[in-house]
DSSP file (Angstrom, degrees, kcal/mol; ACC not computed):
  #  RESIDUE AA STRUCTURE BP1 BP2  ACC     N-H-->O    O-->H-N    N-H-->O    O-->H-N    TCO  KAPPA ALPHA  PHI   PSI    X-CA   Y-CA   Z-CA
    1    1 A E              0   0    0      0, 0.0   147,-0.4     0, 0.0   148,-0.1   0.000 360.0 360.0 360.0 -10.1  121.1  279.2   79.1
    2    2 A G        +     0   0    0      1,-0.3     2,-0.3   145,-0.1   145,-0.0   0.536 360.0 148.4  84.9   6.3  122.6  281.4   76.3
    3    3 A E        -     0   0    0      2,-0.0     2,-0.4   145,-0.0    -1,-0.3  -0.583  25.4-170.4 -76.9 134.8  122.8  284.6   78.4
    4    4 A R        -     0   0    0     -2,-0.3     2,-0.4    -3,-0.1    60,-0.0  -0.969  20.1-172.1-131.3 143.1  125.7  286.7   77.3
    5    5 A I        -     0   0    0     -2,-0.4     2,-0.2    59,-0.0    30,-0.1  -0.988  27.6-130.9-130.4 122.0  127.4  289.8   78.7
    6    6 A E        -     0   0    0     -2,-0.4     2,-0.1    28,-0.1    -2,-0.0  -0.472  22.0-114.7 -75.7 141.0  130.0  291.5   76.5
    7    7 A L        -     0   0    0     -2,-0.2    24,-0.1     1,-0.1    -1,-0.1  -0.419  17.5-134.8 -69.1 149.7  133.4  292.3   78.0
    8    8 A L  S    S+     0   0    0     22,-0.5     2,-0.4     1,-0.1    -1,-0.1   0.767  84.6  32.7 -81.9 -26.0  134.1  296.1   78.1
    9    9 A K  S    S-     0   0    0     21,-0.0     2,-0.2     0, 0.0    -1,-0.1  -0.967  87.9-104.6-133.8 152.0  137.6  295.8   76.8
   10   10 A L        -     0   0    0     -2,-0.4     2,-0.5    -3,-0.1    -2,-0.0  -0.512  30.0-143.6 -74.2 132.9  139.4  293.6   74.4
   11   11 A I        -     0   0    0     -2,-0.2     3,-0.1    -4,-0.0    -1,-0.0  -0.872   8.7-161.1-100.0 127.4  141.7  291.0   75.9
   12   12 A Q    >   -     0   0    0     -2,-0.5     3,-1.7     1,-0.1     4,-0.5  -0.911   6.3-164.0-109.4 105.3  144.9  290.2   74.0
   13   13 A P  G > >S+     0   0    0      0, 0.0     3,-1.2     0, 0.0     5,-0.6   0.812  89.5  65.1 -57.2 -29.0  146.4  286.9   75.1
   14   14 A S  G > 5S+     0   0    0      1,-0.3     3,-1.4     2,-0.2     5,-0.1   0.773  88.8  67.5 -66.7 -24.3  149.6  287.9   73.5
   15   15 A D  G < 5S+     0   0    0     -3,-1.7    -1,-0.3     1,-0.3    -4,-0.0   0.774  93.4  59.1 -65.0 -24.4  150.0  290.8   76.0
   16   16 A A  G X 5S-     0   0    0     -3,-1.2     3,-1.6    -4,-0.5    -1,-0.3   0.553 102.5-136.6 -81.5  -7.5  150.5  288.1   78.7
   17   17 A R  T < 5S-     0   0    0     -3,-1.4    -3,-0.1     1,-0.3    -2,-0.1   0.890  71.7 -44.0  52.8  47.2  153.6  286.8   76.9
   18   18 A G  T 3 <S+     0   0    0     -5,-0.6     2,-1.1     1,-0.2    -1,-0.3   0.353 104.1 129.7  85.9  -6.4  152.6  283.2   77.4
   19   19 A A    <>  -     0   0    0     -3,-1.6     4,-1.9     1,-0.2     3,-0.3  -0.715  37.6-170.4 -85.6 101.0  151.6  283.5   81.0
   20   20 A V  H  > S+     0   0    0     -2,-1.1     4,-2.9     1,-0.2     5,-0.2   0.870  83.6  57.2 -59.6 -38.8  148.2  281.8   81.1
   21   21 A E  H  > S+     0   0    0      1,-0.2     4,-2.1     2,-0.2    -1,-0.2   0.901 106.8  48.4 -60.9 -41.1  147.6  283.1   84.7
   22   22 A A  H  > S+     0   0    0     -3,-0.3     4,-2.0     2,-0.2    -1,-0.2   0.907 112.4  48.5 -66.4 -41.3  148.1  286.7   83.7
   23   23 A W  H  X S+     0   0    0     -4,-1.9     4,-2.2     2,-0.2    -2,-0.2   0.927 112.0  48.5 -64.6 -44.9  145.8  286.3   80.7
   24   24 A L  H  X S+     0   0    0     -4,-2.9     4,-2.7     1,-0.2    -1,-0.2   0.864 108.5  54.6 -64.5 -34.9  143.1  284.6   82.9
   25   25 A L  H  X S+     0   0    0     -4,-2.1     4,-2.6    -5,-0.2    -1,-0.2   0.903 107.1  50.8 -64.1 -40.1  143.5  287.4   85.4
   26   26 A Q  H  X S+     0   0    0     -4,-2.0     4,-2.4     2,-0.2    -2,-0.2   0.915 111.0  48.8 -60.7 -42.8  142.8  290.0   82.6
   27   27 A V  H  X S+     0   0    0     -4,-2.2     4,-2.6     2,-0.2    -2,-0.2   0.923 111.6  49.3 -62.8 -44.5  139.7  288.0   81.7
   28   28 A E  H  X S+     0   0    0     -4,-2.7     4,-2.4     2,-0.2    -2,-0.2   0.926 111.8  47.5 -61.4 -45.9  138.5  287.9   85.3
   29   29 A V  H  X S+     0   0    0     -4,-2.6     4,-2.3     1,-0.2    -1,-0.2   0.917 113.4  48.7 -61.6 -43.3  139.0  291.6   85.8
   30   30 A S  H  X S+     0   0    0     -4,-2.4     4,-2.3    -5,-0.2   -22,-0.5   0.886 110.1  51.6 -65.1 -38.9  137.2  292.4   82.5
   31   31 A M  H  X S+     0   0    0     -4,-2.6     4,-2.7     2,-0.2     5,-0.2   0.922 109.9  49.1 -63.2 -43.6  134.3  290.1   83.5
   32   32 A R  H  X S+     0   0    0     -4,-2.4     4,-2.6     1,-0.2    -2,-0.2   0.919 111.5  49.2 -62.8 -42.9  133.9  291.8   86.8
   33   33 A E  H  X S+     0   0    0     -4,-2.3     4,-2.4     2,-0.2    -1,-0.2   0.908 112.0  48.7 -62.3 -41.6  133.9  295.2   85.2
   34   34 A A  H  X S+     0   0    0     -4,-2.3     4,-2.5     2,-0.2    -2,-0.2   0.926 112.7  47.0 -65.7 -44.6  131.3  294.1   82.7
   35   35 A L  H  X S+     0   0    0     -4,-2.7     4,-2.5     2,-0.2    -2,-0.2   0.895 112.0  51.1 -64.7 -39.3  129.0  292.6   85.3
   36   36 A R  H  X S+     0   0    0     -4,-2.6     4,-2.5    -5,-0.2    -2,-0.2   0.935 111.5  47.9 -61.5 -46.0  129.4  295.7   87.5
   37   37 A S  H  X S+     0   0    0     -4,-2.4     4,-2.3     1,-0.2    -2,-0.2   0.922 113.6  46.3 -62.0 -45.7  128.5  298.0   84.5
   38   38 A V  H  X S+     0   0    0     -4,-2.5     4,-2.5     1,-0.2    -1,-0.2   0.903 112.8  50.5 -64.1 -40.7  125.5  295.8   83.6
   39   39 A T  H  X S+     0   0    0     -4,-2.5     4,-2.3     2,-0.2    -2,-0.2   0.897 109.9  49.4 -66.5 -40.6  124.3  295.7   87.2
   40   40 A V  H  X S+     0   0    0     -4,-2.5     4,-2.1     2,-0.2    -1,-0.2   0.933 112.8  47.5 -63.5 -45.0  124.5  299.5   87.6
   41   41 A C  H  X S+     0   0    0     -4,-2.3     4,-2.4     1,-0.2    -2,-0.2   0.904 111.7  50.8 -62.2 -40.7  122.6  300.0   84.4
   42   42 A A  H  X S+     0   0    0     -4,-2.5     4,-3.0     1,-0.2    -1,-0.2   0.886 108.0  52.8 -63.9 -38.4  120.0  297.5   85.5
   43   43 A A  H  X S+     0   0    0     -4,-2.3     4,-2.0     2,-0.2    -1,-0.2   0.898 109.7  48.0 -64.7 -40.1  119.6  299.2   88.9
   44   44 A V  H  X S+     0   0    0     -4,-2.1     4,-0.8     2,-0.2    -2,-0.2   0.935 113.6  47.6 -64.8 -45.3  119.0  302.6   87.2
   45   45 A F  H >< S+     0   0    0     -4,-2.4     3,-1.0     1,-0.2    -2,-0.2   0.930 112.6  49.1 -60.9 -45.9  116.4  300.9   84.9
   46   46 A A  H >< S+     0   0    0     -4,-3.0     3,-1.7     1,-0.3    -1,-0.2   0.850 102.9  61.0 -64.1 -34.2  114.7  299.2   87.8
   47   47 A S  H 3< S+     0   0    0     -4,-2.0    -1,-0.3     1,-0.3    -2,-0.2   0.753 108.5  44.7 -65.6 -21.1  114.6  302.4   89.8
   48   48 A R  T << S+     0   0    0     -3,-1.0    -1,-0.3    -4,-0.8    -2,-0.2   0.283 105.7  67.9-102.1   9.0  112.4  303.9   87.1
   49   49 A A  S <  S-     0   0    0     -3,-1.7    -1,-0.2     6,-0.1     3,-0.1  -0.706  71.2-165.6-131.2  80.7  110.2  300.8   86.7
   50   50 A P    >   -     0   0    0      0, 0.0     3,-1.5     0, 0.0     6,-0.5  -0.194  38.8 -80.2 -64.8 158.3  108.0  300.2   89.8
   51   51 A V  T 3  S+     0   0    0      1,-0.2     3,-0.1     5,-0.1    63,-0.1  -0.297 117.3  34.4 -56.3 137.9  106.3  296.9   90.5
   52   52 A G  T 3  S+     0   0    0      1,-0.4     2,-0.3    -3,-0.1    -1,-0.2   0.415  96.0 107.0  95.3  -0.3  103.1  296.6   88.4
   53   53 A T  S <> S-     0   0    0     -3,-1.5     4,-1.4     1,-0.1    -1,-0.4  -0.702  79.3-118.7-107.3 162.4  104.3  298.5   85.4
   54   54 A V  H  > S+     0   0    0     -2,-0.3     4,-2.4     1,-0.2     5,-0.2   0.859 115.1  61.8 -63.3 -34.7  105.3  297.3   82.0
   55   55 A G  H  > S+     0   0    0      1,-0.2     4,-2.2     2,-0.2    -1,-0.2   0.863  99.8  53.6 -59.8 -36.3  108.8  298.6   82.7
   56   56 A R  H  > S+     0   0    0     -6,-0.5     4,-2.7    -3,-0.3    -1,-0.2   0.907 107.8  49.9 -66.8 -40.4  109.2  296.3   85.6
   57   57 A E  H  X S+     0   0    0     -4,-1.4     4,-2.3     1,-0.2     5,-0.3   0.913 110.3  50.7 -62.6 -41.2  108.3  293.3   83.4
   58   58 A R  H  X S+     0   0    0     -4,-2.4     4,-2.2     2,-0.2     5,-0.3   0.890 110.8  49.7 -62.6 -38.6  110.9  294.5   80.9
   59   59 A F  H  X S+     0   0    0     -4,-2.2     4,-1.4     2,-0.2    -2,-0.2   0.956 113.1  45.1 -63.8 -49.7  113.5  294.8   83.7
   60   60 A L  H  < S+     0   0    0     -4,-2.7    -2,-0.2     1,-0.2    -1,-0.2   0.852 125.9  30.4 -64.7 -35.1  112.7  291.2   85.0
   61   61 A L  H  < S+     0   0    0     -4,-2.3    -1,-0.2    -5,-0.2    -2,-0.2   0.666 120.7  47.5 -99.4 -18.6  112.7  289.6   81.6
   62   62 A G  H  < S+     0   0    0     -4,-2.2     2,-0.2    -5,-0.3    -3,-0.2   0.671  95.0  73.0-103.4 -18.1  115.2  291.7   79.6
   63   63 A W  S  < S-     0   0    0     -4,-1.4   -24,-0.0    -5,-0.3     5,-0.0  -0.560  95.6 -79.3 -96.9 162.9  118.2  292.1   81.8
   64   64 A A     >  -     0   0    0     -2,-0.2     4,-2.5     1,-0.1     3,-0.4  -0.310  40.8-123.6 -58.6 138.9  120.9  289.6   82.6
   65   65 A G  H  > S+     0   0    0      1,-0.2     4,-2.7     2,-0.2     5,-0.2   0.869 109.6  52.4 -54.9 -43.3  119.7  287.2   85.3
   66   66 A Q  H  > S+     0   0    0      1,-0.2     4,-2.2     2,-0.2    -1,-0.2   0.884 111.1  47.8 -62.9 -38.7  122.6  287.9   87.6
   67   67 A A  H  > S+     0   0    0     -3,-0.4     4,-2.7     2,-0.2     5,-0.2   0.911 111.2  50.6 -68.3 -42.5  122.0  291.6   87.4
   68   68 A V  H  X S+     0   0    0     -4,-2.5     4,-2.7     1,-0.2     5,-0.3   0.929 112.0  47.7 -60.4 -45.7  118.2  291.2   88.1
   69   69 A L  H  X S+     0   0    0     -4,-2.7     4,-2.0    -5,-0.2    -1,-0.2   0.924 113.6  47.0 -62.5 -44.4  118.9  289.0   91.1
   70   70 A A  H  X S+     0   0    0     -4,-2.2     4,-2.0    -5,-0.2    -2,-0.2   0.921 115.0  45.7 -64.3 -43.8  121.5  291.5   92.5
   71   71 A V  H  X S+     0   0    0     -4,-2.7     4,-2.6     2,-0.2    -2,-0.2   0.922 113.3  47.9 -68.1 -44.6  119.2  294.5   92.0
   72   72 A T  H  X S+     0   0    0     -4,-2.7     4,-2.3    -5,-0.2    -1,-0.2   0.866 111.5  51.3 -67.2 -33.9  116.1  292.9   93.4
   73   73 A R  H  X S+     0   0    0     -4,-2.0     4,-2.3    -5,-0.3    -1,-0.2   0.914 111.4  47.7 -66.2 -41.5  118.0  291.7   96.5
   74   74 A A  H  X S+     0   0    0     -4,-2.0     4,-2.5     2,-0.2    -2,-0.2   0.910 111.5  50.7 -64.9 -41.7  119.3  295.3   97.0
   75   75 A E  H  X S+     0   0    0     -4,-2.6     4,-2.5     2,-0.2    -2,-0.2   0.922 110.6  49.0 -60.9 -44.0  115.8  296.7   96.6
   76   76 A W  H  X S+     0   0    0     -4,-2.3     4,-2.8     1,-0.2     5,-0.2   0.916 110.9  50.3 -62.5 -42.7  114.4  294.3   99.1
   77   77 A T  H  X S+     0   0    0     -4,-2.3     4,-2.4     1,-0.2    -1,-0.2   0.920 112.1  46.8 -62.9 -43.9  117.2  295.1  101.6
   78   78 A M  H  X S+     0   0    0     -4,-2.5     4,-2.5     2,-0.2    -1,-0.2   0.898 113.1  49.8 -64.3 -39.5  116.6  298.8  101.2
   79   79 A A  H  X S+     0   0    0     -4,-2.5     4,-2.5     2,-0.2    -2,-0.2   0.918 111.9  47.2 -66.3 -42.7  112.8  298.3  101.6
   80   80 A A  H  X S+     0   0    0     -4,-2.8     4,-2.0     2,-0.2    -2,-0.2   0.907 112.9  49.3 -65.2 -41.2  113.2  296.2  104.7
   81   81 A E  H  X S+     0   0    0     -4,-2.4     4,-1.2    -5,-0.2    -2,-0.2   0.915 112.4  47.9 -62.9 -42.7  115.6  298.7  106.2
   82   82 A A  H  < S+     0   0    0     -4,-2.5    38,-3.5     1,-0.2    39,-0.3   0.904 111.7  50.1 -65.1 -40.5  113.2  301.6  105.5
   83   83 A A  H  < S+     0   0    0     -4,-2.5    39,-1.2     1,-0.2    -1,-0.2   0.856 115.8  42.0 -66.5 -34.5  110.3  299.7  106.9
   84   84 A L  H  < S+     0   0    0     -4,-2.0    -1,-0.2    -5,-0.2    -2,-0.2   0.593  96.5  94.5 -90.4 -11.4  112.1  298.9  110.2
   85   85 A S  S  < S-     0   0    0     -4,-1.2    37,-0.3    -3,-0.2    35,-0.0  -0.465  84.8-103.0 -79.5 151.5  113.8  302.3  110.6
   86   86 A P        -     0   0    0      0, 0.0    35,-0.1     0, 0.0    -1,-0.1  -0.401  46.3 -94.7 -67.9 151.9  112.2  304.9  112.8
   87   87 A P        -     0   0    0      0, 0.0    33,-0.2     0, 0.0     3,-0.1  -0.305  50.8 -91.8 -63.1 152.7  110.4  307.7  110.9
   88   88 A P        -     0   0    0      0, 0.0     3,-0.1     0, 0.0     2,-0.0  -0.345  49.6-100.7 -64.1 147.1  112.5  310.8  110.3
   89   89 A P        -     0   0    0      0, 0.0     2,-0.2     0, 0.0     0, 0.0  -0.345  38.3-103.7 -69.1 150.6  112.2  313.5  113.0
   90   90 A A        -     0   0    0     -3,-0.1     2,-0.6     1,-0.1     0, 0.0  -0.510  34.0-122.9 -72.2 140.4  109.9  316.4  112.4
   91   91 A V        -     0   0    0     -2,-0.2     2,-0.6    -3,-0.1    -1,-0.1  -0.759  22.3-161.2 -89.2 124.2  111.8  319.6  111.6
   92   92 A V        -     0   0    0     -2,-0.6    -2,-0.0     2,-0.0     7,-0.0  -0.928   9.2-147.6-107.0 118.6  111.1  322.5  114.0
   93   93 A L        -     0   0    0     -2,-0.6     6,-0.1     1,-0.1    -2,-0.0  -0.687   9.0-138.2 -87.8 137.4  112.0  325.8  112.5
   94   94 A P  S    S+     0   0    0      0, 0.0     2,-0.3     0, 0.0    -1,-0.1   0.771  76.3  22.3 -71.7 -27.0  113.1  328.4  115.1
   95   95 A S  S  > S-     0   0    0      1,-0.1     4,-2.1     0, 0.0     5,-0.1  -0.948  71.1-118.2-141.2 161.0  111.4  331.5  113.9
   96   96 A A  H  > S+     0   0    0     -2,-0.3     4,-2.3     1,-0.2     5,-0.2   0.851 113.6  57.6 -63.4 -34.9  108.4  332.5  111.7
   97   97 A R  H  > S+     0   0    0      2,-0.2     4,-1.9     1,-0.2    -1,-0.2   0.937 108.9  43.9 -63.3 -46.4  110.8  334.3  109.3
   98   98 A V  H  > S+     0   0    0      1,-0.2     4,-2.7     2,-0.2    -1,-0.2   0.884 111.1  56.1 -64.4 -38.3  112.7  331.1  108.6
   99   99 A R  H  X S+     0   0    0     -4,-2.1     4,-2.1     1,-0.2    -2,-0.2   0.902 107.1  48.5 -61.6 -42.3  109.5  329.2  108.4
  100  100 A L  H  X S+     0   0    0     -4,-2.3     4,-1.5     2,-0.2    -1,-0.2   0.899 112.0  48.9 -65.5 -40.9  108.2  331.5  105.6
  101  101 A V  H  X S+     0   0    0     -4,-1.9     4,-0.8     1,-0.2     3,-0.2   0.926 112.1  48.9 -63.4 -44.5  111.5  331.2  103.7
  102  102 A A  H >< S+     0   0    0     -4,-2.7     3,-0.5     1,-0.2    -2,-0.2   0.869 111.3  49.8 -64.9 -36.6  111.4  327.4  104.0
  103  103 A L  H 3< S+     0   0    0     -4,-2.1    -1,-0.2     1,-0.2    -2,-0.2   0.766 103.3  60.2 -74.2 -24.4  107.8  327.3  102.8
  104  104 A S  H 3< S+     0   0    0     -4,-1.5     2,-0.7    -3,-0.2    -1,-0.2   0.691  86.8  85.7 -78.1 -16.6  108.4  329.5   99.8
  105  105 A V    <<  -     0   0    0     -4,-0.8     2,-0.8    -3,-0.5    -1,-0.0  -0.762  69.6-155.8 -86.7 117.4  111.0  327.0   98.4
  106  106 A Q        -     0   0    0     -2,-0.7    -3,-0.1     0, 0.0    -2,-0.1  -0.835   8.3-166.8 -98.2 109.3  109.1  324.4   96.3
  107  107 A L        -     0   0    0     -2,-0.8     3,-0.1     1,-0.0    -2,-0.0  -0.760  26.8-112.5 -93.1 139.3  111.0  321.1   96.1
  108  108 A P        -     0   0    0      0, 0.0     2,-0.1     0, 0.0    -1,-0.0  -0.418  41.8 -98.7 -67.0 146.9  109.9  318.5   93.6
  109  109 A P        -     0   0    0      0, 0.0     3,-0.0     0, 0.0     0, 0.0  -0.406  35.5-116.9 -67.1 141.9  108.5  315.4   95.2
  110  110 A Q        -     0   0    0     -2,-0.1     2,-0.1    -3,-0.1    -3,-0.0  -0.667  32.3-116.1 -77.6 125.2  110.9  312.5   95.4
  111  111 A P        -     0   0    0      0, 0.0     2,-0.5     0, 0.0    -1,-0.1  -0.425  28.4-152.4 -64.4 135.3  109.6  309.6   93.3
  112  112 A Q        -     0   0    0     -2,-0.1     6,-0.1     6,-0.0     2,-0.1  -0.945  11.1-130.8-113.7 119.6  108.9  306.6   95.5
  113  113 A S    >   -     0   0    0     -2,-0.5     3,-1.2     1,-0.1   -66,-0.1  -0.379  16.7-126.1 -66.5 145.9  109.1  303.1   94.0
  114  114 A A  T 3  S+     0   0    0      1,-0.3    -1,-0.1   -63,-0.1   -62,-0.0   0.748 111.7  55.4 -63.4 -22.4  106.1  300.9   94.6
  115  115 A A  T 3  S+     0   0    0      1,-0.1    -1,-0.3    17,-0.1    14,-0.1   0.634  97.2  72.2 -85.0 -14.1  108.5  298.3   96.0
  116  116 A L  S <  S-     0   0    0     -3,-1.2    -1,-0.1    13,-0.1     3,-0.1  -0.883  73.8-150.5-109.7 110.2  110.0  300.7   98.6
  117  117 A P        -     0   0    0      0, 0.0     2,-0.1     0, 0.0     3,-0.1  -0.269  34.2 -84.9 -71.9 164.0  107.9  301.6  101.5
  118  118 A V    >   -     0   0    0      1,-0.1     3,-2.3     2,-0.1     4,-0.2  -0.398  56.7 -89.8 -67.9 142.7  108.1  304.9  103.3
  119  119 A R  T 3  S+     0   0    0      1,-0.3   -36,-0.2     2,-0.1    -1,-0.1  -0.308 113.6   9.9 -56.6 129.2  110.8  305.1  106.0
  120  120 A G  T 3  S+     0   0    0    -38,-3.5    -1,-0.3   -39,-0.2   -37,-0.2   0.600  88.7 128.6  77.4  12.1  109.4  304.1  109.3
  121  121 A G    <   -     0   0    0     -3,-2.3     3,-0.2   -39,-0.3   -38,-0.1   0.592  64.2-128.6 -77.1  -9.6  106.2  302.8  107.7
  122  122 A G     >  -     0   0    0    -39,-1.2     4,-0.7   -40,-0.3    -1,-0.2  -0.254  33.8 -62.5  87.8-179.3  106.4  299.5  109.4
  123  123 A L  H  > S+     0   0    0      1,-0.2     4,-2.9     2,-0.2     5,-0.2   0.703 115.9  76.1 -81.8 -20.2  106.1  296.0  108.0
  124  124 A A  H  > S+     0   0    0     -3,-0.2     4,-2.4     1,-0.2    -1,-0.2   0.936  98.5  43.8 -60.8 -48.3  102.6  296.2  106.6
  125  125 A P  H  > S+     0   0    0      0, 0.0     4,-2.3     0, 0.0    -1,-0.2   0.883 114.4  51.4 -64.2 -35.2  103.5  298.3  103.6
  126  126 A L  H  X S+     0   0    0     -4,-0.7     4,-2.3     2,-0.2    -2,-0.2   0.921 109.8  49.6 -64.4 -42.8  106.5  296.1  103.0
  127  127 A Y  H  X S+     0   0    0     -4,-2.9     4,-2.3     2,-0.2    -1,-0.2   0.928 111.4  48.6 -60.8 -45.9  104.3  293.0  103.1
  128  128 A E  H  X S+     0   0    0     -4,-2.4     4,-2.2     1,-0.2    -1,-0.2   0.901 111.5  49.8 -62.4 -41.1  101.9  294.5  100.6
  129  129 A A  H  X S+     0   0    0     -4,-2.3     4,-2.1     1,-0.2    -1,-0.2   0.890 111.3  49.3 -65.0 -38.7  104.7  295.5   98.3
  130  130 A Q  H  X S+     0   0    0     -4,-2.3     4,-2.6     2,-0.2    -2,-0.2   0.870 108.8  52.2 -69.8 -36.2  106.1  292.0   98.4
  131  131 A V  H  X S+     0   0    0     -4,-2.3     4,-2.4     2,-0.2    -2,-0.2   0.924 110.3  48.9 -64.0 -43.8  102.8  290.4   97.7
  132  132 A R  H  X S+     0   0    0     -4,-2.2     4,-1.9     1,-0.2    -2,-0.2   0.908 111.6  49.8 -61.0 -41.3  102.3  292.7   94.7
  133  133 A S  H  X S+     0   0    0     -4,-2.1     4,-2.2     1,-0.2    -2,-0.2   0.918 111.1  48.1 -65.2 -43.4  105.8  291.7   93.5
  134  134 A L  H  X S+     0   0    0     -4,-2.6     4,-2.7     2,-0.2    -1,-0.2   0.874 108.2  55.2 -65.4 -36.7  105.1  288.0   93.9
  135  135 A E  H  X S+     0   0    0     -4,-2.4     4,-2.3     2,-0.2    -1,-0.2   0.907 108.7  48.5 -61.9 -40.8  101.8  288.3   92.1
  136  136 A L  H  X S+     0   0    0     -4,-1.9     4,-2.4     2,-0.2    -2,-0.2   0.923 111.7  49.4 -63.5 -44.4  103.7  289.8   89.1
  137  137 A L  H  X S+     0   0    0     -4,-2.2     4,-2.8     2,-0.2    -2,-0.2   0.904 110.5  50.0 -62.8 -41.4  106.3  287.0   89.2
  138  138 A V  H  X S+     0   0    0     -4,-2.7     4,-1.8     2,-0.2    -1,-0.2   0.923 110.9  49.5 -63.1 -44.2  103.6  284.3   89.3
  139  139 A R  H  < S+     0   0    0     -4,-2.3     4,-0.4     1,-0.2    -2,-0.2   0.907 113.6  46.4 -61.9 -41.2  101.9  285.9   86.3
  140  140 A L  H >< S+     0   0    0     -4,-2.4     3,-1.2     1,-0.2    -2,-0.2   0.904 109.0  54.0 -68.4 -40.6  105.1  286.1   84.4
  141  141 A V  H 3< S+     0   0    0     -4,-2.8    -1,-0.2     1,-0.3    -2,-0.2   0.843 105.3  55.2 -62.8 -33.0  106.1  282.5   85.3
  142  142 A R  T 3< S+     0   0    0     -4,-1.8    -1,-0.3    -5,-0.2    -2,-0.2   0.629 101.4  77.3 -75.1 -12.1  102.8  281.3   83.9
  143  143 A G  S <  S-     0   0    0     -3,-1.2     2,-0.6    -4,-0.4    -3,-0.1  -0.137 101.7 -71.0 -87.4-173.7  103.5  283.0   80.6
  144  144 A K        +     0   0    0     -2,-0.0     2,-0.3     6,-0.0    -1,-0.1  -0.713  62.6 164.6 -84.4 120.9  105.8  282.0   77.7
  145  145 A L        -     0   0    0     -2,-0.6     2,-0.1    -4,-0.1   -84,-0.0  -0.945  35.3-120.5-134.2 152.5  109.4  282.4   78.7
  146  146 A D     >  -     0   0    0     -2,-0.3     4,-2.5     1,-0.1     5,-0.2  -0.407  44.0 -95.5 -83.5 175.1  112.7  281.3   77.4
  147  147 A K  H  > S+     0   0    0      1,-0.2     4,-2.3     2,-0.2     5,-0.2   0.890 123.0  48.5 -61.4 -43.5  115.0  279.1   79.5
  148  148 A A  H  > S+     0   0    0   -147,-0.4     4,-2.2     2,-0.2    -1,-0.2   0.911 112.4  48.6 -65.7 -42.1  117.1  282.0   80.9
  149  149 A Q  H  > S+     0   0    0      2,-0.2     4,-2.5     1,-0.2     5,-0.2   0.919 111.6  49.9 -63.4 -43.2  114.1  284.1   81.8
  150  150 A R  H  X S+     0   0    0     -4,-2.5     4,-2.5     1,-0.2    -2,-0.2   0.911 110.6  49.5 -63.1 -42.5  112.4  281.1   83.6
  151  151 A L  H  X S+     0   0    0     -4,-2.3     4,-2.1    -5,-0.2    -1,-0.2   0.894 110.8  50.5 -63.9 -39.8  115.5  280.4   85.6
  152  152 A T  H  X S+     0   0    0     -4,-2.2     4,-1.7     2,-0.2    -2,-0.2   0.946 113.1  44.7 -62.6 -48.6  115.8  284.1   86.6
  153  153 A L  H  X S+     0   0    0     -4,-2.5     4,-2.0     1,-0.2    -2,-0.2   0.884 111.3  53.2 -66.1 -38.4  112.2  284.2   87.8
  154  154 A E  H  X S+     0   0    0     -4,-2.5     4,-2.0     1,-0.2    -1,-0.2   0.896 108.3  51.2 -62.1 -39.2  112.5  280.9   89.6
  155  155 A A  H  < S+     0   0    0     -4,-2.1    -1,-0.2     1,-0.2    -2,-0.2   0.851 109.3  50.9 -66.2 -33.9  115.5  282.2   91.4
  156  156 A L  H  < S+     0   0    0     -4,-1.7    -2,-0.2     1,-0.2    -1,-0.2   0.869 111.5  47.1 -69.2 -36.5  113.5  285.3   92.4
  157  157 A V  H  <        0   0    0     -4,-2.0    -2,-0.2     1,-0.2    -1,-0.2   0.863 360.0 360.0 -75.1 -36.4  110.6  283.3   93.8
  158  158 A T     <        0   0    0     -4,-2.0    -1,-0.2    -5,-0.2    -2,-0.2   0.466 360.0 360.0 -89.4 360.0  112.7  280.9   95.8
């Protein structure tokens, strides 16, 4: 498909002193490190690109297929876990003084990805998020794609 991921460090076959197994082990370790690095970067990019945004399309079409598949599977698993988990318990503060202190601290809102439902929200929000995600995939599949992009999206749909 022409997809390439560069190794993070240079492999010198001469360092193995003729031992092909040692050289291949170096290649394998370097490949794993490169894939891990690309997947972590893809996960960070995806976390900032909710479904329905141009950023999400860039994530799906611009990153290595294996990284896209790994990240979207992890997102789905987290979303399903959040949907099926009980809601967090309400915090009861013991005194009015503590309550005033707690209310005076303004925490920034945590960004919530469109693909990740609220913890304990049930399956309905997860279903709606998955439908939105599939609609985006269908729209992208109907567009002009290269072979690697098409294979990645087909793997996501199936």
